[in-house]
VEXDREN-2710 file (C-alpha; in Angstrom, 1 decimal):
% VEXDREN-2710
k/r/px/py/pz
1/UNK/75.1/0.9/-66.2
2/UNK/76.8/3.4/-64.0
3/UNK/80.2/4.8/-65.1
4/UNK/83.1/4.9/-62.7
5/UNK/82.5/8.7/-62.3
6/UNK/78.7/8.4/-61.8
7/UNK/77.8/10.4/-58.7
8/UNK/75.2/7.7/-57.7
9/UNK/77.8/5.0/-57.9
10/UNK/80.2/7.1/-55.8
11/UNK/77.5/7.5/-53.2
12/UNK/76.8/3.7/-53.2
13/UNK/80.6/3.0/-52.9
14/UNK/80.8/5.4/-49.9
15/UNK/77.8/3.8/-48.3
16/UNK/79.2/0.3/-48.9
17/UNK/82.5/1.3/-47.2
18/UNK/80.6/2.7/-44.2
19/UNK/78.5/-0.4/-43.8
20/UNK/81.5/-2.7/-44.2
21/UNK/83.2/-0.8/-41.4
22/UNK/80.1/-1.2/-39.2
23/UNK/79.9/-4.9/-40.0
24/UNK/83.6/-5.4/-39.2
25/UNK/83.0/-3.9/-35.7
26/UNK/79.6/-5.5/-35.2
27/UNK/79.5/-8.7/-37.4
28/UNK/76.2/-9.8/-35.8
29/UNK/74.3/-6.6/-36.4
30/UNK/71.7/-7.9/-38.8
31/UNK/70.3/-4.6/-40.1
32/UNK/73.7/-3.4/-41.2
33/UNK/74.5/-6.7/-42.9
34/UNK/71.1/-6.6/-44.7
35/UNK/71.6/-3.0/-45.8
36/UNK/75.1/-3.8/-47.1
37/UNK/73.5/-6.6/-49.2
38/UNK/71.1/-4.1/-50.6
39/UNK/73.8/-1.6/-51.5
40/UNK/76.0/-4.3/-53.0
41/UNK/73.0/-5.5/-55.1
42/UNK/72.4/-1.9/-56.3
43/UNK/76.1/-1.7/-57.3
44/UNK/75.8/-4.8/-59.4
45/UNK/78.1/-6.8/-57.0
46/UNK/75.5/-9.6/-56.8
47/UNK/77.8/-12.4/-55.7
48/UNK/78.9/-10.3/-52.7
49/UNK/75.3/-9.3/-52.1
50/UNK/74.3/-12.9/-52.0
51/UNK/76.8/-13.6/-49.3
52/UNK/75.7/-10.6/-47.3
53/UNK/72.1/-11.7/-47.4
54/UNK/73.0/-15.2/-46.5
55/UNK/74.4/-13.9/-43.3
56/UNK/71.5/-11.4/-42.9
57/UNK/68.8/-14.2/-42.9
58/UNK/70.9/-16.1/-40.4
59/UNK/71.0/-13.1/-38.1
60/UNK/67.3/-12.0/-38.6
61/UNK/65.3/-14.9/-40.1
62/UNK/62.0/-13.0/-39.5
63/UNK/63.1/-9.9/-41.6
64/UNK/60.8/-9.9/-44.6
65/UNK/63.0/-7.8/-47.0
66/UNK/66.1/-10.0/-46.3
67/UNK/64.2/-13.2/-47.1
68/UNK/62.7/-11.7/-50.2
69/UNK/66.0/-10.2/-51.5
70/UNK/68.0/-13.3/-50.7
71/UNK/65.4/-15.4/-52.6
72/UNK/65.8/-13.1/-55.6
73/UNK/69.6/-13.4/-55.6
74/UNK/69.5/-17.1/-55.2
75/UNK/67.2/-17.3/-58.2
76/UNK/69.6/-15.1/-60.2
77/UNK/72.4/-17.5/-59.4
78/UNK/70.3/-20.5/-60.5
79/UNK/69.8/-21.9/-57.0
80/UNK/66.2/-22.5/-57.5
81/UNK/65.4/-24.8/-54.7
82/UNK/66.9/-22.5/-52.1
83/UNK/65.2/-19.5/-53.7
84/UNK/61.9/-21.2/-53.4
85/UNK/62.5/-21.9/-49.7
86/UNK/63.2/-18.2/-49.0
87/UNK/60.4/-16.8/-51.1
88/UNK/58.0/-19.0/-49.1
89/UNK/59.5/-17.8/-45.9
90/UNK/59.0/-14.2/-47.1
91/UNK/55.4/-15.0/-48.0
92/UNK/54.8/-16.4/-44.6
93/UNK/56.2/-13.2/-43.0
94/UNK/54.1/-10.9/-45.2
95/UNK/51.3/-12.8/-46.9
96/UNK/49.6/-9.7/-48.2
97/UNK/52.6/-8.7/-50.4
98/UNK/51.8/-9.5/-54.1
99/UNK/55.4/-9.2/-55.2
100/UNK/56.5/-12.3/-53.3
101/UNK/53.9/-14.5/-55.2
102/UNK/55.0/-12.9/-58.4
103/UNK/58.6/-13.9/-57.7
104/UNK/57.4/-17.4/-56.9
105/UNK/55.5/-17.5/-60.1
106/UNK/58.6/-16.4/-62.1
107/UNK/60.7/-19.0/-60.3
108/UNK/58.2/-21.9/-60.8
109/UNK/57.9/-20.9/-64.5
110/UNK/61.7/-21.1/-64.8
111/UNK/61.5/-24.6/-63.2
112/UNK/58.8/-25.7/-65.6
113/UNK/56.2/-26.0/-62.9
114/UNK/53.5/-24.1/-64.7
115/UNK/50.6/-25.3/-62.5
116/UNK/52.3/-23.7/-59.5
117/UNK/53.4/-20.6/-61.5
118/UNK/49.8/-19.9/-62.6
119/UNK/48.6/-20.4/-59.0
120/UNK/51.2/-18.0/-57.7
121/UNK/50.4/-15.4/-60.3
122/UNK/46.7/-15.7/-59.6
123/UNK/47.4/-15.1/-55.9
124/UNK/49.5/-12.1/-56.7
125/UNK/46.7/-10.7/-59.0
126/UNK/44.1/-11.2/-56.3
127/UNK/46.3/-9.3/-53.8
128/UNK/47.1/-6.5/-56.3
129/UNK/44.6/-6.4/-59.1
130/UNK/45.8/-3.0/-60.4
131/UNK/49.3/-4.4/-61.2
132/UNK/49.2/-4.9/-64.9
133/UNK/52.7/-6.5/-65.2
134/UNK/51.9/-9.2/-62.7
135/UNK/48.6/-9.9/-64.6
136/UNK/50.6/-10.1/-67.8
137/UNK/52.8/-12.7/-66.3
138/UNK/49.8/-14.8/-65.5
139/UNK/48.6/-14.7/-69.1
140/UNK/52.1/-15.4/-70.3
141/UNK/52.3/-18.6/-68.2
142/UNK/48.8/-19.6/-69.2
143/UNK/49.8/-19.4/-72.9
144/UNK/52.4/-22.0/-72.3
145/UNK/50.2/-24.4/-70.3
146/UNK/48.9/-27.2/-72.6
147/UNK/45.7/-27.7/-70.5
148/UNK/44.6/-24.0/-70.7
149/UNK/41.9/-23.6/-73.4
150/UNK/41.5/-20.8/-75.9
151/UNK/38.3/-19.8/-74.1
152/UNK/40.2/-19.5/-70.8
153/UNK/42.9/-17.4/-72.4
154/UNK/40.3/-15.2/-74.0
155/UNK/38.5/-14.7/-70.7
156/UNK/41.8/-13.8/-68.9
157/UNK/42.7/-11.3/-71.7
158/UNK/39.3/-9.7/-71.4
159/UNK/39.8/-9.4/-67.6
160/UNK/43.2/-7.8/-68.2
161/UNK/41.5/-5.3/-70.6
162/UNK/38.8/-4.5/-68.0
163/UNK/41.3/-4.0/-65.2
164/UNK/44.1/-2.2/-67.0
165/UNK/43.4/-1.0/-70.5
166/UNK/40.0/0.6/-70.1
167/UNK/40.8/2.7/-67.1
168/UNK/43.8/4.2/-69.0
169/UNK/43.2/7.9/-69.9
170/UNK/43.2/8.8/-73.6
171/UNK/46.6/9.9/-75.0
172/UNK/46.8/13.0/-77.2
173/UNK/49.0/12.6/-80.3
174/UNK/50.7/15.3/-82.4
175/UNK/50.2/13.6/-85.7
176/UNK/48.4/15.3/-88.5
177/UNK/44.7/14.3/-88.7
178/UNK/44.4/14.8/-92.4
179/UNK/42.3/11.8/-93.7
180/UNK/44.1/11.9/-97.0
181/UNK/47.6/11.5/-95.6
182/UNK/49.6/8.3/-96.1
183/UNK/48.8/5.9/-93.2
184/UNK/51.9/4.2/-91.8
185/UNK/51.2/0.9/-90.1
186/UNK/53.7/-1.0/-88.0
187/UNK/53.5/-3.9/-85.7
188/UNK/55.6/-4.1/-82.5
189/UNK/55.6/-6.4/-79.5
190/UNK/53.6/-5.1/-76.6
191/UNK/56.6/-5.8/-74.3
192/UNK/59.3/-4.8/-76.9
193/UNK/60.8/-8.3/-77.3
194/UNK/60.0/-10.5/-74.3
195/UNK/57.3/-12.3/-76.2
196/UNK/56.4/-15.7/-77.4
197/UNK/57.7/-15.3/-80.9
198/UNK/60.5/-17.8/-80.3
199/UNK/61.6/-21.1/-81.5
200/UNK/63.0/-23.7/-79.0
201/UNK/65.6/-26.2/-80.3
202/UNK/66.2/-29.3/-78.3
203/UNK/69.5/-31.0/-79.1
204/UNK/69.2/-34.8/-78.6
205/UNK/72.6/-36.5/-78.5
206/UNK/73.2/-40.2/-77.8
207/UNK/73.2/-41.3/-74.2
208/UNK/76.5/-40.7/-72.5
209/UNK/77.6/-37.9/-74.8
210/UNK/80.2/-35.7/-73.2
211/UNK/79.6/-32.1/-72.1
212/UNK/82.2/-30.9/-74.6
213/UNK/80.5/-32.6/-77.5
214/UNK/77.1/-31.2/-76.4
215/UNK/78.6/-27.7/-76.2
216/UNK/80.2/-28.2/-79.7
217/UNK/76.8/-29.2/-81.2
218/UNK/75.0/-26.2/-79.6
219/UNK/77.7/-23.8/-80.9
220/UNK/77.3/-25.4/-84.3
221/UNK/73.6/-24.7/-84.3
222/UNK/74.1/-21.2/-83.2
223/UNK/76.7/-20.7/-86.0
224/UNK/74.0/-21.9/-88.5
225/UNK/71.4/-19.6/-87.1
226/UNK/73.2/-16.3/-86.9
227/UNK/73.8/-15.9/-90.7
228/UNK/70.2/-16.5/-91.5
229/UNK/68.6/-13.2/-92.6
230/UNK/65.3/-14.1/-90.8
231/UNK/67.0/-14.1/-87.5
232/UNK/66.8/-10.8/-85.7
233/UNK/68.7/-10.3/-82.5
234/UNK/70.7/-12.9/-80.8
235/UNK/70.5/-16.6/-80.1
236/UNK/70.7/-17.8/-76.5
237/UNK/72.4/-20.9/-75.3
238/UNK/71.5/-22.9/-72.2
239/UNK/72.9/-26.1/-70.7
240/UNK/71.1/-28.9/-72.4
241/UNK/69.3/-26.8/-75.0
242/UNK/69.4/-23.6/-76.9
243/UNK/66.8/-21.3/-78.3
244/UNK/66.7/-18.5/-80.9
245/UNK/64.2/-15.9/-82.0
246/UNK/63.2/-16.1/-85.6
247/UNK/62.7/-18.7/-88.3
248/UNK/64.6/-22.0/-88.4
249/UNK/63.5/-23.3/-91.7
250/UNK/65.7/-26.2/-92.9
251/UNK/67.8/-26.0/-89.8
252/UNK/67.3/-29.5/-88.7
253/UNK/68.4/-30.8/-92.1
254/UNK/71.5/-28.6/-92.1
255/UNK/72.5/-29.8/-88.6
256/UNK/71.9/-33.4/-89.4
257/UNK/74.1/-33.1/-92.5
258/UNK/77.0/-31.5/-90.6
259/UNK/76.8/-33.1/-87.2
END
């Protein structure tokens, strides 16, 4: 995160002021409105950026970056249906760009529409087969689809290895090559945390339970999770459900006894 004295932030602030002045004088000048949205987004002022891009796509509906960036901001704000609309508009404007289909895949995965997410990721991989991260997103989605078989997963992993791992040049290491030295072995996530080693907890309250009661139960579950020594990192709450990384042994019994 940029500090208040960060030169890059100062540059962005100056550019934002310049663009705001242009937009005040020419409120219908789409390129300036779109660039202002980009600068605001880079500054972390995403709500203001959302409004700028909303105006930008009205002024220049055939501008690919505006449609794509507006879709991304809508997705960040939880406006999934509108985000889908603008991602699809971006895809229609520039169908050869893999990133749009990757964004659609991310969106459909968040919406629980895994069939569409997998289809989106496959389209993105076909367009940019050298993009390892997009291919990893495809495999991640396949891992969560109940109809995907182990054989299909193994085949896709092998394809990933062929496309991305084997072409990688060997890496020289500075460790001692003494065969008698103590060998230290560790296991880490390939993506440093954004993995599938998670437990999802669905809280089922009686029909008609109030929002405040639902929130209280979720907070109670989080309070039970955090002291557990097996839990590393944080728990995360969502409206309607919560999830936590780590073990949840005996959690259900504990919640049932105290709820």
